[in-house]
C-alpha positions as CSV (number, residue, x, y, z in Angstrom):
1,M,13.3,18.3,3.4
2,E,13.5,14.8,4.8
3,L,16.3,12.5,3.6
4,S,15.3,9.9,1.1
5,M,14.3,6.6,2.7
6,K,14.1,3.1,1.3
7,V,10.6,2.0,0.2
8,V,9.8,-1.7,0.3
9,I,7.0,-2.6,-2.1
10,L,5.2,-5.9,-1.5
11,A,5.0,-7.2,-5.1
12,G,5.1,-11.0,-4.7
13,G,1.6,-12.1,-4.0
14,I,-0.6,-14.3,-6.2
15,G,-3.4,-11.7,-6.5
16,S,-6.1,-14.3,-6.3
17,R,-8.9,-11.8,-6.1
18,A,-8.0,-10.5,-9.5
19,Y,-8.0,-13.9,-11.1
20,P,-8.1,-14.8,-14.0
21,Y,-6.3,-11.6,-15.0
22,T,-3.4,-12.5,-12.7
23,E,-2.9,-16.0,-14.1
24,Y,-0.1,-14.8,-16.3
25,I,0.5,-11.3,-15.2
26,P,1.3,-10.5,-11.5
27,K,-1.1,-8.0,-10.0
28,P,1.5,-5.2,-9.6
29,M,1.8,-5.2,-13.4
30,L,-1.9,-4.7,-14.1
31,P,-2.1,-1.4,-15.9
32,I,-3.9,1.9,-15.2
33,V,-4.1,3.5,-18.6
34,G,-1.1,1.5,-19.8
35,T,1.2,2.0,-16.8
36,P,1.5,-0.8,-14.2
37,V,-0.1,0.0,-10.9
38,V,3.2,-0.6,-9.1
39,M,4.6,2.3,-11.0
40,H,1.8,4.5,-9.8
41,V,2.5,3.5,-6.2
42,M,6.3,4.2,-6.7
43,R,5.6,7.6,-8.1
44,I,3.7,8.6,-5.0
45,F,6.9,8.2,-3.1
46,A,9.3,9.5,-5.8
47,E,7.4,12.7,-6.2
48,Q,7.8,13.3,-2.4
49,G,11.6,12.7,-2.5
50,H,11.9,9.0,-1.9
51,H,13.5,7.3,-4.9
52,D,15.2,4.2,-3.3
53,F,12.9,1.2,-3.9
54,V,13.1,-2.5,-2.9
55,L,10.6,-4.7,-4.7
56,S,10.0,-7.9,-2.9
57,L,9.1,-10.4,-5.6
58,G,7.6,-13.8,-5.8
59,Y,4.8,-14.9,-8.1
60,R,5.5,-14.3,-11.7
61,K,8.7,-12.4,-10.7
62,E,10.1,-12.8,-14.2
63,V,7.5,-10.4,-15.6
64,I,8.4,-7.7,-13.2
65,Q,12.1,-8.3,-13.6
66,D,11.8,-8.0,-17.4
67,Y,9.9,-4.8,-17.1
68,F,12.4,-3.1,-14.9
69,D,15.3,-4.5,-16.8
70,R,14.0,-2.5,-19.8
71,K,12.7,0.5,-18.0
72,M,15.0,3.6,-17.8
73,L,14.4,5.3,-14.5
74,D,16.1,8.0,-12.4
75,W,15.2,5.9,-9.3
76,K,17.2,3.2,-7.6
77,V,15.2,-0.1,-7.9
78,E,16.4,-3.3,-6.2
79,L,14.6,-6.5,-7.0
80,V,14.6,-9.1,-4.3
81,D,13.2,-12.6,-4.8
82,T,11.5,-13.3,-1.5
83,G,9.9,-16.6,-2.5
84,D,6.8,-17.6,-4.5
85,N,4.7,-18.6,-1.5
86,T,6.0,-16.2,1.2
87,L,3.5,-14.1,3.1
88,T,3.6,-10.3,3.5
89,G,5.5,-10.3,6.8
90,G,8.0,-12.8,5.6
91,R,8.7,-10.8,2.4
92,I,9.7,-7.7,4.5
93,L,11.7,-9.9,6.9
94,N,13.6,-11.4,4.0
95,C,14.8,-7.9,3.1
96,R,16.1,-7.3,6.6
97,D,19.8,-7.2,5.7
98,I,19.3,-4.1,3.5
99,L,16.9,-2.3,5.8
100,T,19.4,-0.8,8.3
101,E,17.8,2.6,8.5
102,P,14.1,3.7,9.0
103,F,12.1,2.7,6.0
104,F,8.7,2.7,4.3
105,A,6.8,-0.4,3.3
106,T,3.5,-0.6,1.3
107,Y,1.5,-2.7,-1.0
108,S,1.9,-2.7,-4.7
109,D,-1.8,-2.1,-5.5
110,G,-2.9,0.5,-2.9
111,L,-3.1,4.2,-4.0
112,A,-3.5,7.2,-1.7
113,N,-2.5,10.8,-1.6
114,V,-0.6,10.4,1.7
115,P,1.6,13.4,2.8
116,L,4.7,11.4,3.6
117,N,6.4,14.3,5.5
118,E,3.4,14.3,7.9
119,L,3.7,10.5,8.3
120,I,7.4,10.8,9.1
121,A,6.7,13.6,11.6
122,F,4.1,11.6,13.4
123,H,6.2,8.5,13.5
124,N,9.1,10.5,15.0
125,S,6.8,11.9,17.6
126,H,6.0,8.6,19.4
127,D,8.1,5.9,20.9
128,G,6.8,3.0,18.8
129,L,8.7,1.2,16.1
130,A,6.0,1.1,13.4
131,T,3.4,3.4,12.1
132,L,0.8,2.3,9.6
133,T,-1.4,4.7,7.7
134,S,-5.1,4.2,8.2
135,V,-8.0,5.8,6.2
136,P,-11.7,5.9,6.8
137,M,-13.4,2.8,5.3
138,P,-15.0,3.3,1.9
139,C,-18.2,1.2,1.6
140,Q,-18.6,-0.7,-1.6
141,Y,-22.4,-0.7,-1.2
142,G,-25.0,2.1,-1.0
143,T,-26.7,2.5,2.5
144,I,-30.3,3.3,3.3
145,E,-31.5,5.6,6.0
146,T,-35.0,5.0,7.4
147,E,-37.5,6.0,10.0
148,E,-38.3,3.6,12.8
149,S,-41.4,2.6,10.9
150,G,-39.3,1.4,8.0
151,R,-40.1,4.3,5.7
152,V,-37.1,5.1,3.6
153,L,-35.7,8.6,3.9
154,H,-32.9,8.5,1.5
155,F,-30.0,6.6,0.0
156,N,-26.3,7.1,0.4
157,E,-24.3,5.9,-2.6
158,K,-21.1,4.2,-1.4
159,P,-20.5,6.4,1.6
160,V,-17.3,6.7,3.6
161,L,-17.7,5.0,7.0
162,W,-16.0,7.5,9.3
163,D,-16.5,5.2,12.4
164,H,-14.2,2.5,10.8
165,W,-10.5,3.0,9.9
166,I,-8.6,0.5,7.7
167,N,-5.0,-0.3,7.0
168,A,-4.0,1.5,3.8
169,G,-0.3,0.5,3.9
170,F,2.2,3.3,3.7
171,V,3.9,2.0,6.8
172,M,7.0,3.5,8.4
173,F,9.3,1.1,10.4
174,D,12.4,1.6,12.5
175,P,14.9,-1.2,11.8
176,E,14.8,-2.3,15.5
177,V,11.3,-3.6,14.7
178,F,12.9,-6.8,13.4
179,D,13.8,-7.7,17.0
180,H,10.1,-7.9,17.7
181,W,9.0,-9.5,14.4
182,E,6.6,-12.4,15.0
183,G,5.0,-14.6,12.3
184,D,4.8,-14.6,8.6
185,N,1.7,-12.5,7.9
186,L,2.0,-8.7,8.3
187,E,-1.7,-8.2,8.9
188,T,-2.6,-11.1,11.2
189,D,0.7,-11.8,12.9
190,V,3.3,-9.0,12.8
191,F,1.0,-6.0,13.4
192,P,-1.1,-7.6,16.2
193,A,2.2,-8.7,18.0
194,L,3.6,-5.2,17.7
195,A,0.3,-3.7,19.0
196,A,0.3,-6.1,22.0
197,K,3.7,-4.7,22.9
198,G,2.6,-1.1,22.5
199,L,5.0,-0.6,19.5
200,L,2.5,0.1,16.7
201,Y,0.8,3.4,16.1
202,T,-1.4,4.6,13.3
203,F,-1.3,7.8,11.3
204,K,-4.9,8.6,10.6
205,Y,-5.3,10.3,7.2
206,P,-8.7,11.3,6.0
207,G,-7.8,11.5,2.3
208,A,-8.7,9.3,-0.6
209,F,-7.6,5.7,-1.0
210,K,-8.3,2.8,-3.4
211,S,-6.8,-0.6,-3.9
212,M,-6.8,-2.6,-7.1
213,D,-8.3,-5.8,-5.8
214,S,-10.3,-6.8,-8.9
215,Y,-10.9,-6.1,-12.6
216,K,-13.7,-3.8,-11.6
217,D,-11.3,-1.8,-9.5
218,Q,-8.9,-1.6,-12.4
219,M,-11.7,-0.2,-14.7
220,E,-12.6,2.4,-12.0
221,L,-9.0,3.5,-11.7
222,D,-8.7,3.7,-15.5
223,Q,-11.7,5.9,-15.6
224,M,-10.4,8.2,-12.8
225,M,-7.1,8.6,-14.7
226,R,-8.9,9.4,-18.0
227,E,-11.2,11.9,-16.3
228,D,-8.2,13.7,-14.7
229,N,-9.5,12.5,-11.3
230,A,-6.4,10.4,-10.3
231,F,-6.3,11.6,-6.6
232,W,-3.0,9.6,-6.0
233,M,-1.3,11.8,-8.6
234,K,-2.0,14.8,-6.4
235,A,-0.2,13.9,-3.2
236,V,0.0,16.6,-0.6
237,T,3.6,17.6,0.0
């Protein structure tokens, strides 16, 4: 059994893609069957033995602070105000002083059944300082297969694109990574800079993944939960 590691949850963004639902409620607090999505993310880690959370707050932080002030949990939850307009890379960097051991970081709205023990083992097997989890890209559209003549053979309803892998979060960092931290945006600055130095690896996981980017996503996740098809509740350990 691996020792419990700190888990940084990026919970400070505006959530513009979910507007107008995020005008008053920060996206991490949007519910799946009554429970904020950030709690679902935290449970993925807690059920695999990682109970020490750092929530990097920003937009509408008072809503999240009020929720956790009233919530009785067996986990350790530290709320850090990382600024209303800070980008993803800056939010993690602003928590640097308390991240002195290897740690996880992930988004507050991305759900996956990632086996964290396998992620840790893979991270420890290479000489990089960061490992992000990637999953095959789910297509939001149906695709069509045809003959050269244009005759339609069949439809594929929202297939998984196995030739394309996307960043699903669930990142493991060594604290020395901060010596190589460049820029404010995790996705467009920090990760590319680490990759250019050969310090970034990816743990390819072919399991299910879904993020809550819109009201439509929220409704789909609600339905999955009600139909006992909440794949993120069935993490592989």
